[in-house]
All heavy atoms as a GROMACS GRO file, in nm:
protein
  609
    1MET      N    1  11.937   9.776   7.549
    1MET     CA    2  11.912   9.835   7.677
    1MET      C    3  11.802   9.942   7.668
    1MET      O    4  11.805  10.029   7.576
    1MET     CB    5  12.045   9.898   7.725
    1MET     CG    6  12.035   9.964   7.860
    1MET     SD    7  12.201  10.012   7.912
    1MET     CE    8  12.161  10.112   8.046
    2ASN      N    9  11.709   9.939   7.754
    2ASN     CA   10  11.597  10.027   7.751
    2ASN      C   11  11.624  10.153   7.832
    2ASN      O   12  11.643  10.151   7.950
    2ASN     CB   13  11.471   9.952   7.808
    2ASN     CG   14  11.347  10.043   7.797
    2ASN    OD1   15  11.346  10.148   7.739
    2ASN    ND2   16  11.236   9.991   7.852
    3THR      N   17  11.640  10.264   7.762
    3THR     CA   18  11.668  10.390   7.826
    3THR      C   19  11.541  10.477   7.842
    3THR      O   20  11.556  10.589   7.892
    3THR     CB   21  11.782  10.468   7.758
    3THR    OG1   22  11.742  10.494   7.625
    3THR    CG2   23  11.912  10.391   7.760
    4GLN      N   24  11.435  10.436   7.785
    4GLN     CA   25  11.307  10.519   7.795
    4GLN      C   26  11.253  10.506   7.940
    4GLN      O   27  11.245  10.394   7.996
    4GLN     CB   28  11.204  10.458   7.691
    4GLN     CG   29  11.244  10.482   7.550
    4GLN     CD   30  11.228  10.625   7.507
    4GLN    OE1   31  11.226  10.719   7.589
    4GLN    NE2   32  11.213  10.648   7.380
    5PRO      N   33  11.217  10.620   7.996
    5PRO     CA   34  11.152  10.611   8.126
    5PRO      C   35  11.015  10.542   8.118
    5PRO      O   36  10.949  10.554   8.015
    5PRO     CB   37  11.135  10.760   8.164
    5PRO     CG   38  11.158  10.835   8.041
    5PRO     CD   39  11.231  10.757   7.938
    6ASP      N   40  10.979  10.474   8.225
    6ASP     CA   41  10.851  10.406   8.231
    6ASP      C   42  10.742  10.505   8.273
    6ASP      O   43  10.747  10.552   8.388
    6ASP     CB   44  10.865  10.290   8.330
    6ASP     CG   45  10.736  10.217   8.346
    6ASP    OD1   46  10.650  10.215   8.251
    6ASP    OD2   47  10.722  10.147   8.447
    7PRO      N   48  10.644  10.532   8.183
    7PRO     CA   49  10.540  10.628   8.220
    7PRO      C   50  10.461  10.589   8.350
    7PRO      O   51  10.432  10.674   8.432
    7PRO     CB   52  10.453  10.628   8.100
    7PRO     CG   53  10.537  10.588   7.984
    7PRO     CD   54  10.629  10.492   8.046
    8ALA      N   55  10.433  10.460   8.362
    8ALA     CA   56  10.354  10.421   8.482
    8ALA      C   57  10.439  10.437   8.611
    8ALA      O   58  10.385  10.477   8.708
    8ALA     CB   59  10.318  10.270   8.468
    9ALA      N   60  10.571  10.415   8.605
    9ALA     CA   61  10.654  10.436   8.716
    9ALA      C   62  10.668  10.583   8.752
    9ALA      O   63  10.664  10.620   8.871
    9ALA     CB   64  10.794  10.382   8.695
   10ILE      N   65  10.674  10.668   8.652
   10ILE     CA   66  10.678  10.813   8.673
   10ILE      C   67  10.548  10.857   8.742
   10ILE      O   68  10.546  10.930   8.837
   10ILE     CB   69  10.707  10.885   8.547
   10ILE    CG1   70  10.844  10.858   8.494
   10ILE    CG2   71  10.687  11.041   8.566
   10ILE    CD1   72  10.878  10.904   8.353
   11ALA      N   73  10.436  10.811   8.688
   11ALA     CA   74  10.307  10.849   8.745
   11ALA      C   75  10.292  10.798   8.889
   11ALA      O   76  10.244  10.873   8.976
   11ALA     CB   77  10.194  10.787   8.657
   12ALA      N   78  10.339  10.680   8.916
   12ALA     CA   79  10.334  10.623   9.052
   12ALA      C   80  10.423  10.710   9.149
   12ALA      O   81  10.383  10.728   9.267
   12ALA     CB   82  10.384  10.480   9.054
   13LYS      N   83  10.533  10.758   9.099
   13LYS     CA   84  10.616  10.841   9.186
   13LYS      C   85  10.559  10.984   9.203
   13LYS      O   86  10.584  11.047   9.308
   13LYS     CB   87  10.759  10.845   9.132
   13LYS     CG   88  10.838  10.722   9.152
   13LYS     CD   89  10.981  10.727   9.107
   13LYS     CE   90  11.050  10.603   9.131
   13LYS     NZ   91  11.192  10.601   9.098
   14LEU      N   92  10.487  11.030   9.105
   14LEU     CA   93  10.428  11.164   9.114
   14LEU      C   94  10.313  11.170   9.210
   14LEU      O   95  10.296  11.271   9.284
   14LEU     CB   96  10.376  11.215   8.972
   14LEU     CG   97  10.474  11.283   8.887
   14LEU    CD1   98  10.410  11.308   8.750
   14LEU    CD2   99  10.528  11.409   8.944
   15ARG      N  100  10.228  11.063   9.212
   15ARG     CA  101  10.110  11.070   9.297
   15ARG      C  102  10.126  11.108   9.442
   15ARG      O  103  10.049  11.187   9.496
   15ARG     CB  104  10.030  10.942   9.274
   15ARG     CG  105   9.960  10.933   9.144
   15ARG     CD  106   9.869  10.812   9.132
   15ARG     NE  107   9.812  10.801   9.003
   15ARG     CZ  108   9.850  10.719   8.913
   15ARG    NH1  109   9.948  10.632   8.932
   15ARG    NH2  110   9.792  10.720   8.794
   16PRO      N  111  10.224  11.047   9.510
   16PRO     CA  112  10.236  11.076   9.652
   16PRO      C  113  10.312  11.204   9.692
   16PRO      O  114  10.324  11.242   9.805
   16PRO     CB  115  10.308  10.953   9.710
   16PRO     CG  116  10.387  10.903   9.597
   16PRO     CD  117  10.305  10.931   9.471
   17ILE      N  118  10.367  11.271   9.589
   17ILE     CA  119  10.440  11.392   9.613
   17ILE      C  120  10.349  11.500   9.678
   17ILE      O  121  10.233  11.511   9.633
   17ILE     CB  122  10.512  11.439   9.484
   17ILE    CG1  123  10.616  11.346   9.452
   17ILE    CG2  124  10.565  11.584   9.504
   17ILE    CD1  125  10.692  11.381   9.317
   18ASP      N  126  10.398  11.570   9.775
   18ASP     CA  127  10.315  11.667   9.850
   18ASP      C  128  10.271  11.792   9.781
   18ASP      O  129  10.161  11.839   9.802
   18ASP     CB  130  10.388  11.710   9.981
   18ASP     CG  131  10.399  11.593  10.077
   18ASP    OD1  132  10.318  11.501  10.075
   18ASP    OD2  133  10.504  11.586  10.150
   19THR      N  134  10.354  11.852   9.694
   19THR     CA  135  10.316  11.977   9.628
   19THR      C  136  10.345  11.969   9.481
   19THR      O  137  10.430  11.889   9.438
   19THR     CB  138  10.388  12.094   9.693
   19THR    OG1  139  10.528  12.082   9.654
   19THR    CG2  140  10.375  12.104   9.838
   20GLU      N  141  10.278  12.054   9.405
   20GLU     CA  142  10.304  12.056   9.261
   20GLU      C  143  10.446  12.111   9.233
   20GLU      O  144  10.506  12.074   9.133
   20GLU     CB  145  10.197  12.144   9.194
   20GLU     CG  146  10.059  12.077   9.189
   20GLU     CD  147   9.959  12.153   9.116
   20GLU    OE1  148   9.987  12.229   9.018
   20GLU    OE2  149   9.836  12.135   9.142
   21GLU      N  150  10.489  12.193   9.320
   21GLU     CA  151  10.632  12.244   9.304
   21GLU      C  152  10.732  12.130   9.317
   21GLU      O  153  10.825  12.123   9.242
   21GLU     CB  154  10.663  12.357   9.406
   21GLU     CG  155  10.587  12.485   9.384
   21GLU     CD  156  10.439  12.477   9.436
   21GLU    OE1  157  10.406  12.388   9.508
   21GLU    OE2  158  10.365  12.567   9.392
   22GLN      N  159  10.714  12.042   9.411
   22GLN     CA  160  10.802  11.927   9.427
   22GLN      C  161  10.788  11.837   9.310
   22GLN      O  162  10.887  11.778   9.268
   22GLN     CB  163  10.769  11.853   9.559
   22GLN     CG  164  10.811  11.929   9.684
   22GLN     CD  165  10.763  11.865   9.806
   22GLN    OE1  166  10.665  11.782   9.805
   22GLN    NE2  167  10.822  11.896   9.925
   23GLY      N  168  10.664  11.821   9.262
   23GLY     CA  169  10.640  11.740   9.143
   23GLY      C  170  10.714  11.798   9.020
   23GLY      O  171  10.773  11.726   8.936
   24ALA      N  172  10.705  11.933   9.006
   24ALA     CA  173  10.776  11.997   8.894
   24ALA      C  174  10.928  11.974   8.904
   24ALA      O  175  10.996  11.948   8.803
   24ALA     CB  176  10.745  12.148   8.897
   25ALA      N  177  10.984  11.982   9.022
   25ALA     CA  178  11.122  11.954   9.042
   25ALA      C  179  11.160  11.812   9.003
   25ALA      O  180  11.260  11.788   8.942
   25ALA     CB  181  11.167  11.980   9.188
   26TYR      N  182  11.076  11.719   9.036
   26TYR     CA  183  11.092  11.576   9.005
   26TYR      C  184  11.092  11.562   8.849
   26TYR      O  185  11.185  11.499   8.793
   26TYR     CB  186  10.985  11.488   9.069
   26TYR     CG  187  10.987  11.345   9.020
   26TYR    CD1  188  11.087  11.257   9.048
   26TYR    CD2  189  10.885  11.299   8.938
   26TYR    CE1  190  11.089  11.131   8.997
   26TYR    CE2  191  10.882  11.171   8.893
   26TYR     CZ  192  10.988  11.088   8.925
   26TYR     OH  193  10.989  10.954   8.876
   27LEU      N  194  10.997  11.620   8.786
   27LEU     CA  195  10.991  11.612   8.643
   27LEU      C  196  11.107  11.681   8.573
   27LEU      O  197  11.160  11.628   8.477
   27LEU     CB  198  10.855  11.668   8.585
   27LEU     CG  199  10.733  11.590   8.617
   27LEU    CD1  200  10.608  11.662   8.563
   27LEU    CD2  201  10.740  11.452   8.556
   28ASN      N  202  11.147  11.794   8.624
   28ASN     CA  203  11.264  11.863   8.566
   28ASN      C  204  11.388  11.779   8.582
   28ASN      O  205  11.474  11.778   8.485
   28ASN     CB  206  11.284  11.998   8.636
   28ASN     CG  207  11.188  12.103   8.591
   28ASN    OD1  208  11.128  12.093   8.486
   28ASN    ND2  209  11.158  12.200   8.675
   29ALA      N  210  11.406  11.709   8.690
   29ALA     CA  211  11.519  11.622   8.709
   29ALA      C  212  11.525  11.508   8.614
   29ALA      O  213  11.633  11.464   8.572
   29ALA     CB  214  11.523  11.570   8.852
   30LEU      N  215  11.407  11.462   8.568
   30LEU     CA  216  11.398  11.354   8.475
   30LEU      C  217  11.434  11.400   8.333
   30LEU      O  218  11.472  11.316   8.247
   30LEU     CB  219  11.261  11.287   8.468
   30LEU     CG  220  11.218  11.216   8.598
   30LEU    CD1  221  11.073  11.170   8.581
   30LEU    CD2  222  11.307  11.097   8.625
   31ARG      N  223  11.428  11.527   8.304
   31ARG     CA  224  11.449  11.585   8.174
   31ARG      C  225  11.378  11.516   8.060
   31ARG      O  226  11.432  11.471   7.958
   31ARG     CB  227  11.606  11.589   8.145
   31ARG     CG  228  11.684  11.649   8.260
   31ARG     CD  229  11.822  11.656   8.222
   31ARG     NE  230  11.843  11.788   8.153
   31ARG     CZ  231  11.935  11.871   8.180
   31ARG    NH1  232  12.026  11.842   8.265
   31ARG    NH2  233  11.944  11.989   8.117
   32LEU      N  234  11.247  11.502   8.082
   32LEU     CA  235  11.164  11.435   7.979
   32LEU      C  236  11.136  11.532   7.864
   32LEU      O  237  11.127  11.652   7.884
   32LEU     CB  238  11.027  11.403   8.044
   32LEU     CG  239  11.021  11.312   8.166
   32LEU    CD1  240  10.881  11.294   8.217
   32LEU    CD2  241  11.079  11.172   8.128
   33ASP      N  242  11.136  11.471   7.745
   33ASP     CA  243  11.099  11.547   7.632
   33ASP      C  244  10.943  11.547   7.616
   33ASP      O  245  10.878  11.482   7.693
   33ASP     CB  246  11.168  11.502   7.504
   33ASP     CG  247  11.131  11.358   7.459
   33ASP    OD1  248  11.025  11.311   7.499
   33ASP    OD2  249  11.216  11.292   7.394
   34ARG      N  250  10.897  11.616   7.520
   34ARG     CA  251  10.748  11.625   7.509
   34ARG      C  252  10.680  11.488   7.485
   34ARG      O  253  10.576  11.462   7.547
   34ARG     CB  254  10.716  11.719   7.382
   34ARG     CG  255  10.573  11.736   7.360
   34ARG     CD  256  10.544  11.835   7.243
   34ARG     NE  257  10.406  11.845   7.214
   34ARG     CZ  258  10.315  11.898   7.283
   34ARG    NH1  259  10.348  11.960   7.398
   34ARG    NH2  260  10.188  11.901   7.246
   35GLU      N  261  10.738  11.404   7.404
   35GLU     CA  262  10.679  11.272   7.375
   35GLU      C  263  10.678  11.190   7.507
   35GLU      O  264  10.583  11.113   7.526
   35GLU     CB  265  10.754  11.205   7.260
   35GLU     CG  266  10.746  11.272   7.126
   35GLU     CD  267  10.600  11.289   7.085
   35GLU    OE1  268  10.519  11.195   7.098
   35GLU    OE2  269  10.570  11.402   7.037
   36GLN      N  270  10.782  11.197   7.583
   36GLN     CA  271  10.789  11.116   7.707
   36GLN      C  272  10.689  11.165   7.805
   36GLN      O  273  10.622  11.086   7.874
   36GLN     CB  274  10.927  11.127   7.762
   36GLN     CG  275  11.032  11.053   7.684
   36GLN     CD  276  11.174  11.081   7.720
   36GLN    OE1  277  11.205  11.188   7.769
   36GLN    NE2  278  11.259  10.981   7.710
   37LEU      N  279  10.672  11.300   7.814
   37LEU     CA  280  10.573  11.358   7.908
   37LEU      C  281  10.428  11.323   7.857
   37LEU      O  282  10.342  11.291   7.937
   37LEU     CB  283  10.590  11.506   7.920
   37LEU     CG  284  10.512  11.575   8.024
   37LEU    CD1  285  10.538  11.510   8.165
   37LEU    CD2  286  10.542  11.724   8.036
   38LEU      N  287  10.408  11.323   7.725
   38LEU     CA  288  10.278  11.282   7.667
   38LEU      C  289  10.245  11.139   7.700
   38LEU      O  290  10.134  11.103   7.722
   38LEU     CB  291  10.277  11.305   7.519
   38LEU     CG  292  10.253  11.443   7.469
   38LEU    CD1  293  10.273  11.459   7.320
   38LEU    CD2  294  10.111  11.489   7.500
   39ALA      N  295  10.349  11.058   7.714
   39ALA     CA  296  10.327  10.914   7.749
   39ALA      C  297  10.291  10.899   7.900
   39ALA      O  298  10.225  10.804   7.936
   39ALA     CB  299  10.455  10.832   7.723
   40VAL      N  300  10.330  10.997   7.983
   40VAL     CA  301  10.294  10.991   8.128
   40VAL      C  302  10.148  11.027   8.144
   40VAL      O  303  10.082  10.977   8.236
   40VAL     CB  304  10.386  11.084   8.204
   40VAL    CG1  305  10.344  11.093   8.351
   40VAL    CG2  306  10.531  11.038   8.203
   41ALA      N  307  10.101  11.118   8.063
   41ALA     CA  308   9.966  11.166   8.078
   41ALA      C  309   9.854  11.060   8.083
   41ALA      O  310   9.775  11.060   8.181
   41ALA     CB  311   9.930  11.264   7.965
   42PRO      N  312   9.851  10.962   7.997
   42PRO     CA  313   9.747  10.853   8.008
   42PRO      C  314   9.768  10.764   8.128
   42PRO      O  315   9.666  10.716   8.182
   42PRO     CB  316   9.764  10.776   7.880
   42PRO     CG  317   9.848  10.854   7.782
   42PRO     CD  318   9.926  10.955   7.870
   43ALA      N  319   9.889  10.758   8.174
   43ALA     CA  320   9.915  10.681   8.295
   43ALA      C  321   9.848  10.744   8.418
   43ALA      O  322   9.829  10.680   8.517
   43ALA     CB  323  10.066  10.656   8.319
   44LEU      N  324   9.822  10.874   8.408
   44LEU     CA  325   9.758  10.946   8.512
   44LEU      C  326   9.605  10.963   8.482
   44LEU      O  327   9.538  11.027   8.562
   44LEU     CB  328   9.821  11.086   8.525
   44LEU     CG  329   9.964  11.091   8.581
   44LEU    CD1  330  10.028  11.223   8.559
   44LEU    CD2  331   9.965  11.043   8.730
   45GLY      N  332   9.564  10.911   8.372
   45GLY     CA  333   9.418  10.924   8.340
   45GLY      C  334   9.388  11.040   8.256
   45GLY      O  335   9.267  11.075   8.235
   46LEU      N  336   9.492  11.114   8.209
   46LEU     CA  337   9.468  11.230   8.121
   46LEU      C  338   9.442  11.182   7.974
   46LEU      O  339   9.524  11.103   7.925
   46LEU     CB  340   9.583  11.324   8.124
   46LEU     CG  341   9.594  11.421   8.240
   46LEU    CD1  342   9.725  11.493   8.240
   46LEU    CD2  343   9.477  11.522   8.239
   47THR      N  344   9.340  11.234   7.918
   47THR     CA  345   9.316  11.204   7.776
   47THR      C  346   9.289  11.334   7.706
   47THR      O  347   9.272  11.443   7.767
   47THR     CB  348   9.191  11.114   7.759
   47THR    OG1  349   9.078  11.175   7.813
   47THR    CG2  350   9.214  10.977   7.823
   48ARG      N  351   9.281  11.329   7.579
   48ARG     CA  352   9.247  11.450   7.493
   48ARG      C  353   9.343  11.567   7.519
   48ARG      O  354   9.300  11.678   7.543
   48ARG     CB  355   9.106  11.497   7.517
   48ARG     CG  356   9.004  11.399   7.471
   48ARG     CD  357   8.871  11.455   7.496
   48ARG     NE  358   8.765  11.380   7.426
   48ARG     CZ  359   8.643  11.423   7.411
   48ARG    NH1  360   8.607  11.543   7.461
   48ARG    NH2  361   8.557  11.351   7.349
   49ILE      N  362   9.471  11.538   7.505
   49ILE     CA  363   9.570  11.645   7.516
   49ILE      C  364   9.586  11.712   7.383
   49ILE      O  365   9.616  11.645   7.285
   49ILE     CB  366   9.709  11.586   7.559
   49ILE    CG1  367   9.700  11.502   7.687
   49ILE    CG2  368   9.818  11.694   7.567
   49ILE    CD1  369   9.671  11.578   7.808
   50PRO      N  370   9.557  11.848   7.378
   50PRO     CA  371   9.570  11.918   7.248
   50PRO      C  372   9.712  11.906   7.192
   50PRO      O  373   9.809  11.916   7.266
   50PRO     CB  374   9.537  12.059   7.285
   50PRO     CG  375   9.463  12.048   7.412
   50PRO     CD  376   9.514  11.932   7.486
   51VAL      N  377   9.719  11.891   7.064
   51VAL     CA  378   9.849  11.875   6.995
   51VAL      C  379   9.934  11.998   7.016
   51VAL      O  380  10.058  11.985   7.031
   51VAL     CB  381   9.828  11.848   6.848
   51VAL    CG1  382   9.952  11.845   6.767
   51VAL    CG2  383   9.746  11.721   6.825
   52ARG      N  384   9.874  12.113   7.012
   52ARG     CA  385   9.955  12.240   7.023
   52ARG      C  386   9.982  12.290   7.160
   52ARG      O  387  10.029  12.398   7.181
   52ARG     CB  388   9.884  12.347   6.944
   52ARG     CG  389   9.864  12.311   6.796
   52ARG     CD  390   9.799  12.422   6.719
   52ARG     NE  391   9.879  12.433   6.595
   52ARG     CZ  392   9.906  12.548   6.539
   52ARG    NH1  393   9.861  12.661   6.590
   52ARG    NH2  394   9.978  12.550   6.430
   53LEU      N  395   9.950  12.206   7.259
   53LEU     CA  396   9.970  12.245   7.395
   53LEU      C  397  10.122  12.259   7.422
   53LEU      O  398  10.202  12.167   7.396
   53LEU     CB  399   9.910  12.136   7.494
   53LEU     CG  400   9.888  12.179   7.635
   53LEU    CD1  401   9.784  12.288   7.649
   53LEU    CD2  402   9.840  12.052   7.713
   54SER      N  403  10.154  12.378   7.488
   54SER     CA  404  10.298  12.399   7.508
   54SER      C  405  10.350  12.299   7.617
   54SER      O  406  10.275  12.240   7.692
   54SER     CB  407  10.322  12.539   7.561
   54SER     OG  408  10.267  12.557   7.694
   55MET      N  409  10.483  12.286   7.619
   55MET     CA  410  10.542  12.196   7.717
   55MET      C  411  10.510  12.237   7.859
   55MET      O  412  10.484  12.158   7.945
   55MET     CB  413  10.696  12.192   7.693
   55MET     CG  414  10.770  12.094   7.781
   55MET     SD  415  10.731  11.923   7.736
   55MET     CE  416  10.856  11.839   7.833
   56ASN      N  417  10.507  12.373   7.879
   56ASN     CA  418  10.477  12.424   8.016
   56ASN      C  419  10.332  12.390   8.060
   56ASN      O  420  10.306  12.347   8.169
   56ASN     CB  421  10.497  12.574   8.027
   56ASN     CG  422  10.646  12.611   8.028
   56ASN    OD1  423  10.729  12.532   8.061
   56ASN    ND2  424  10.678  12.733   7.993
   57LYS      N  425  10.239  12.403   7.965
   57LYS     CA  426  10.099  12.377   7.998
   57LYS      C  427  10.076  12.226   8.015
   57LYS      O  428  10.000  12.181   8.094
   57LYS     CB  429  10.011  12.432   7.881
   57LYS     CG  430   9.994  12.584   7.885
   57LYS     CD  431   9.918  12.623   8.012
   57LYS     CE  432   9.896  12.774   8.006
   57LYS     NZ  433   9.827  12.819   8.126
   58LEU      N  434  10.152  12.148   7.928
   58LEU     CA  435  10.143  12.002   7.948
   58LEU      C  436  10.188  11.961   8.077
   58LEU      O  437  10.127  11.883   8.151
   58LEU     CB  438  10.223  11.934   7.830
   58LEU     CG  439  10.232  11.780   7.834
   58LEU    CD1  440  10.091  11.720   7.827
   58LEU    CD2  441  10.319  11.734   7.718
   59THR      N  442  10.310  12.009   8.121
   59THR     CA  443  10.358  11.983   8.256
   59THR      C  444  10.260  12.024   8.364
   59THR      O  445  10.237  11.951   8.462
   59THR     CB  446  10.496  12.055   8.272
   59THR    OG1  447  10.582  12.008   8.176
   59THR    CG2  448  10.554  12.026   8.410
   60GLU      N  449  10.199  12.145   8.345
   60GLU     CA  450  10.103  12.190   8.443
   60GLU      C  451   9.983  12.093   8.456
   60GLU      O  452   9.937  12.062   8.562
   60GLU     CB  453  10.058  12.330   8.399
   60GLU     CG  454   9.966  12.406   8.497
   60GLU     CD  455   9.935  12.542   8.438
   60GLU    OE1  456  10.025  12.623   8.417
   60GLU    OE2  457   9.812  12.565   8.419
   61ARG      N  458   9.932  12.043   8.343
   61ARG     CA  459   9.819  11.955   8.342
   61ARG      C  460   9.859  11.820   8.404
   61ARG      O  461   9.775  11.767   8.482
   61ARG     CB  462   9.768  11.927   8.199
   61ARG     CG  463   9.685  12.041   8.146
   61ARG     CD  464   9.601  11.994   8.034
   61ARG     NE  465   9.525  12.107   7.977
   61ARG     CZ  466   9.449  12.094   7.879
   61ARG    NH1  467   9.438  11.984   7.811
   61ARG    NH2  468   9.383  12.202   7.834
   62VAL      N  469   9.978  11.769   8.378
   62VAL     CA  470  10.020  11.641   8.443
   62VAL      C  471  10.033  11.664   8.584
   62VAL      O  472   9.984  11.578   8.666
   62VAL     CB  473  10.152  11.599   8.378
   62VAL    CG1  474  10.225  11.496   8.463
   62VAL    CG2  475  10.132  11.552   8.236
   63LEU      N  476  10.088  11.770   8.630
   63LEU     CA  477  10.107  11.796   8.777
   63LEU      C  478   9.974  11.813   8.846
   63LEU      O  479   9.947  11.758   8.957
   63LEU     CB  480  10.188  11.914   8.803
   63LEU     CG  481  10.341  11.895   8.764
   63LEU    CD1  482  10.414  12.027   8.775
   63LEU    CD2  483  10.408  11.784   8.854
   64ASN      N  484   9.877  11.881   8.782
   64ASN     CA  485   9.745  11.906   8.841
   64ASN      C  486   9.669  11.770   8.849
   64ASN      O  487   9.602  11.746   8.949
   64ASN     CB  488   9.670  12.004   8.753
   64ASN     CG  489   9.529  12.038   8.817
   64ASN    OD1  490   9.530  12.067   8.938
   64ASN    ND2  491   9.430  12.025   8.745
   65GLN      N  492   9.682  11.687   8.752
   65GLN     CA  493   9.618  11.557   8.762
   65GLN      C  494   9.677  11.463   8.864
   65GLN      O  495   9.605  11.400   8.934
   65GLN     CB  496   9.624  11.493   8.619
   65GLN     CG  497   9.554  11.353   8.611
   65GLN     CD  498   9.404  11.363   8.613
   65GLN    OE1  499   9.351  11.472   8.595
   65GLN    NE2  500   9.341  11.251   8.636
   66ALA      N  501   9.814  11.465   8.871
   66ALA     CA  502   9.878  11.375   8.964
   66ALA      C  503   9.873  11.424   9.109
   66ALA      O  504   9.856  11.343   9.198
   66ALA     CB  505  10.025  11.364   8.922
   67ILE      N  506   9.883  11.554   9.127
   67ILE     CA  507   9.895  11.607   9.270
   67ILE      C  508   9.785  11.697   9.305
   67ILE      O  509   9.723  11.678   9.408
   67ILE     CB  510  10.031  11.681   9.280
   67ILE    CG1  511  10.147  11.581   9.251
   67ILE    CG2  512  10.051  11.737   9.420
   67ILE    CD1  513  10.285  11.647   9.230
   68GLY      N  514   9.756  11.794   9.219
   68GLY     CA  515   9.651  11.899   9.250
   68GLY      C  516   9.510  11.838   9.274
   68GLY      O  517   9.446  11.874   9.376
   69ALA      N  518   9.475  11.742   9.192
   69ALA     CA  519   9.343  11.684   9.215
   69ALA      C  520   9.333  11.604   9.339
   69ALA      O  521   9.233  11.609   9.416
   69ALA     CB  522   9.311  11.594   9.097
   70ARG      N  523   9.444  11.537   9.377
   70ARG     CA  524   9.439  11.461   9.503
   70ARG      C  525   9.440  11.550   9.621
   70ARG      O  526   9.366  11.529   9.713
   70ARG     CB  527   9.571  11.376   9.513
   70ARG     CG  528   9.588  11.302   9.646
   70ARG     CD  529   9.715  11.226   9.652
   70ARG     NE  530   9.834  11.299   9.620
   70ARG     CZ  531   9.901  11.374   9.697
   70ARG    NH1  532   9.862  11.400   9.821
   70ARG    NH2  533  10.010  11.436   9.658
   71LEU      N  534   9.509  11.664   9.620
   71LEU     CA  535   9.512  11.763   9.726
   71LEU      C  536   9.376  11.827   9.742
   71LEU      O  537   9.320  11.848   9.856
   71LEU     CB  538   9.613  11.865   9.710
   71LEU     CG  539   9.760  11.811   9.711
   71LEU    CD1  540   9.855  11.927   9.687
   71LEU    CD2  541   9.790  11.758   9.850
   72LYS      N  542   9.311  11.860   9.626
   72LYS     CA  543   9.179  11.920   9.629
   72LYS      C  544   9.074  11.825   9.686
   72LYS      O  545   9.000  11.862   9.768
   72LYS     CB  546   9.139  11.956   9.486
   72LYS     CG  547   9.002  12.025   9.478
   72LYS     CD  548   8.972  12.061   9.335
   72LYS     CE  549   8.834  12.128   9.326
   72LYS     NZ  550   8.797  12.161   9.183
   73PHE      N  551   9.082  11.695   9.644
   73PHE     CA  552   8.992  11.596   9.705
   73PHE      C  553   9.011  11.574   9.853
   73PHE      O  554   8.914  11.565   9.931
   73PHE     CB  555   9.002  11.461   9.630
   73PHE     CG  556   8.913  11.356   9.676
   73PHE    CD1  557   8.775  11.361   9.645
   73PHE    CD2  558   8.958  11.258   9.759
   73PHE    CE1  559   8.687  11.270   9.702
   73PHE    CE2  560   8.869  11.160   9.805
   73PHE     CZ  561   8.738  11.166   9.776
   74ALA      N  562   9.138  11.571   9.895
   74ALA     CA  563   9.168  11.556  10.040
   74ALA      C  564   9.114  11.672  10.115
   74ALA      O  565   9.063  11.658  10.227
   74ALA     CB  566   9.318  11.547  10.058
   75GLY      N  567   9.122  11.798  10.055
   75GLY     CA  568   9.070  11.916  10.129
   75GLY      C  569   8.917  11.906  10.140
   75GLY      O  570   8.861  11.949  10.242
   76LEU      N  571   8.851  11.863  10.032
   76LEU     CA  572   8.711  11.850  10.038
   76LEU      C  573   8.664  11.742  10.138
   76LEU      O  574   8.565  11.758  10.211
   76LEU     CB  575   8.652  11.816   9.898
   76LEU     CG  576   8.656  11.926   9.795
   76LEU    CD1  577   8.619  11.873   9.658
   76LEU    CD2  578   8.567  12.036   9.834
   77ARG      N  579   8.737  11.639  10.140
   77ARG     CA  580   8.708  11.531  10.233
   77ARG      C  581   8.718  11.568  10.378
   77ARG      O  582   8.640  11.529  10.463
   77ARG     CB  583   8.795  11.412  10.209
   77ARG     CG  584   8.753  11.282  10.274
   77ARG     CD  585   8.836  11.165  10.231
   77ARG     NE  586   8.962  11.203  10.182
   77ARG     CZ  587   9.062  11.120  10.151
   77ARG    NH1  588   9.041  10.988  10.168
   77ARG    NH2  589   9.176  11.157  10.100
   78SER      N  590   8.815  11.658  10.413
   78SER     CA  591   8.835  11.703  10.550
   78SER      C  592   8.742  11.818  10.583
   78SER      O  593   8.734  11.859  10.699
   78SER     CB  594   8.980  11.742  10.572
   78SER     OG  595   9.011  11.853  10.500
   79TRP      N  596   8.671  11.874  10.487
   79TRP     CA  597   8.588  11.987  10.513
   79TRP      C  598   8.464  11.956  10.586
   79TRP      O  599   8.394  11.886  10.616
   79TRP     CB  600   8.554  12.051  10.374
   79TRP     CG  601   8.477  12.176  10.386
   79TRP    CD1  602   8.519  12.287  10.448
   79TRP    CD2  603   8.352  12.206  10.328
   79TRP    NE1  604   8.428  12.391  10.437
   79TRP    CE2  605   8.319  12.338  10.361
   79TRP    CE3  606   8.260  12.134  10.257
   79TRP    CZ2  607   8.202  12.396  10.326
   79TRP    CZ3  608   8.145  12.194  10.222
   79TRP    CH2  609   8.117  12.329  10.254
   0.00000   0.00000   0.00000
């Protein structure tokens, strides 16, 4: 039985979330460990994650890539 979360599915669920706070709540509910969160990063297009990056900073980067960048682009497009 596969109990590992699917990184692509997690990335797909993160992308349409409205705020980074809601995304953080979603990730917290999943209770991902560092390795699982690192597996989500490439599914979002993140590369070159420093080895010593803290779990909080890693989460912040994942959320920024999944949600923050989209919101920023949407804001620029409507400007």
